[in-house]
TIVEX-690049 format. One line per 3 residues: their letters; for each residue x, y, z of C-alpha. Coordinates in pm, whole numbers, plus 50000, padded with zeros to 5 digits. Each point is the difference from the previous one (the first is absolute). Last residue first. Example, Ala and Ser with C-alpha at 12.3 -4.5 7.8 and 13.67 -1.06 7.14 Angstrom:
sa> 51367 49894 50714  49863 49656 50066
// end
This chain:
xxx> 40984 96881 88079  49787 50151 50296  50116 49736 50237
xxx> 50379 50072 49912  49981 50357 50104  49763 49938 50316
xxx> 50272 49747 50092  50275 50284 49903  49771 50286 50192
xxx> 49979 49808 50305  49658 49868 50090  49885 50085 50344
xxx> 50165 49835 50299  49780 50044 50335  50221 50176 50260
xxx> 50170 49839 50283  50187 50343 50036  50367 49872 50022
xxx> 50002 49698 49811  49732 50177 49718  50270 50276 49988
xxx> 50300 49772 49968  49829 49770 49720  49902 50316 49846
xxx> 50356 50161 49986  50160 49675 49824  49699 50004 49763
xxx> 50092 50384 49916  50363 49921 49979  49969 49675 49778
xxx> 49747 50181 49777  50210 50298 49940  50316 49761 49910
xxx> 49771 49829 49762  49882 50337 49819  50383 50117 50021
xxx> 50118 49717 49805  49757 50082 49735  50132 50370 50022
xxx> 50378 49909 49964  49899 49753 49694  49837 50332 49846
xxx> 50282 50187 50099  50289 49798 49853  49745 50025 49669
xxx> 50055 50361 50029  50405 50010 49963  49974 49700 49751
xxx> 49795 50239 49786  50210 50322 50078  50339 49765 49852
xxx> 49805 49922 49698  49861 50357 49943  50355 50154 50049
xxx> 50163 49753 49791  49755 50095 49703  50030 50342 50033
xxx> 50354 49970 50029  50010 49871 49623  49789 50236 49885
xxx> 50191 50293 50114  50319 49803 49853  49845 49964 49670
xxx> 49959 49610 49938  50312 49855 49782  49861 49931 49656
xxx> 49845 49681 49804  49690 50004 50186  50005 50363 50095
xxx> 49644 50088 49885  49852 49707 50224  50147 50196 50305
xxx> 49716 50238 49986  49764 49705 50017  50184 49903 50297
xxx> 50015 50329 50174  49602 50011 49982  49963 49665 50133
xxx> 50260 50068 50320  49795 50377 49991  49641 49779 50048
xxx> 50172 49756 50253  50127 50291 50232  49659 50153 50011
xxx> 49884 49692 50099  50253 49920 50261  49932 50339 50154
xxx> 49588 49917 50034  50154 49654 50155  50197 50202 50209
xxx> 49693 50193 50121  49760 49720 50072  50290 49843 50176
xxx> 49965 50326 50235  49631 50011 50041  50000 49610 50082
xxx> 50251 50080 50277  49778 50273 50123  49707 49774 50003
xxx> 50166 49746 50194  50097 50231 50266  49659 50107 50012
xxx> 49878 49678 50058  50213 49903 50252  49933 50335 50210
xxx> 49640 49911 49940  50035 49621 50156  50178 50209 50286
xxx> 49711 50224 50074  49769 49717 49958  50168 49805 50259
xxx> 49979 50287 50251  50170 50312 50148  50282 49932 49772
xxx> 50306 50227 50082  49969 50006 50335  49976 49664 50051
xxx> 50274 49896 49781  50245 50266 50212  49897 49804 50299
xxx> 50093 49669 49859  50279 50097 49838  50142 50175 50360
xxx> 49907 49689 50173  50181 49770 49799  50308 50233 50025
xxx> 49921 49971 50386  49966 49631 49999  50347 49967 49780
xxx> 50171 50273 50238  49941 49719 50278  50083 49679 49817
xxx> 50329 50176 49957  50020 50102 50356  49905 49653 50137
xxx> 50288 49840 49763  50247 50255 50102  49913 49914 50339
xxx> 50039 49605 49899  50356 50029 49834  50103 50191 50321
xxx> 49898 49727 50217  50168 49760 49799  50309 50161 49944
xxx> 50000 50069 50424  49917 49612 50036  50307 49945 49775
xxx> 50251 50240 50159  49897 49830 50352  49759 50147 50199
xxx> 50095 50130 50332  49838 49786 50277  49669 50132 50159
xxx> 49959 50164 50348  49752 49902 50213  49865 50232 50273
xxx> 49852 50010 50317  50044 49604 50140  49926 49967 50333
xxx> 50303 49872 50268  49854 50224 50235  50301 50274 49973
xxx> 49874 50047 49687  50132 49784 49667  50096 50084 49700
xxx> 50017 49686 49716  50271 49985 49742  50069 49910 49601
xxx> 50342 50064 49889  50158 50291 49837  50202 50113 50281
xxx> 49988 49734 50295  50381 49996 50016  50043 50372 50101
xxx> 49781 49909 50300  49694 50206 50079  49931 50040 50367
xxx> 49905 49811 50279  50086 49669 49858  49875 49674 49936
xxx> 50143 49712 49760  49838 49719 49813  50248 49772 49874
xxx> 50004 49941 49595  50383 50031 49973  49962 50325 49811
xxx> 49829 50144 50275  49649 49975 50080  49784 50288 50127
xxx> 49868 50151 50361  49995 50339 50109  49927 50142 50358
xxx> 49881 50309 50115  50053 50210 50303  49789 50079 50294
xxx> 50335 50031 50198  49877 49773 50315  49786 49802 49786
xxx> 50260 49975 49727  50257 49836 50210  49739 49776 50104
xxx> 49925 49920 49655  50337 49986 49957  50105 49712 50261
xxx> 49697 49829 49876  50116 49986 49616  50338 49902 50132
xxx> 49902 49708 50238  49765 49877 49693  50280 50000 49755
xxx> 50224 49829 50227  49743 49725 50027  49954 49978 49662
x> 49647 50087 49847
// end
């Protein structure tokens, strides 16, 4: 420490003892250590140390953050908030899962019911398609009487409606088949989470049991 700085510090400490004032230590823009009995204007935004009249450090003032540091701090805070939101949502889902299924068996039973409902819907669609096929055969036989002449408007319209309805029903069948995959995927994930949360012993799932039966 330079001699003039030491002398100034001693003088400030002596004056501080008499007036019970506080001292401020900081580094100015030239890199020199400064001591003052009041916050100087050129210390704004700089790191500083506050001392009592005995020269003991009582407070550290951090330097103002740079724009880059502020941006990094804000990004980190945003990341923490997002992580906290994800954790809260995960907790909410876990509680809802446990409230919905008291046991693994309840979860497997729910899967079985969902698959059964899907199968019944698919069966009804197949019945509808079978009826449409019978109507199509009937219309085709009636159309044989008009090989060399235009079909009557009502017969032509009925044939068109049957074909259109069959395509629509086939789309429903395809959707029901995909729904089976979606149901099993959903309940597989629910069961995985349930076992992870509760530590319960797994039981054969409905999809696995169905494959084993086949």
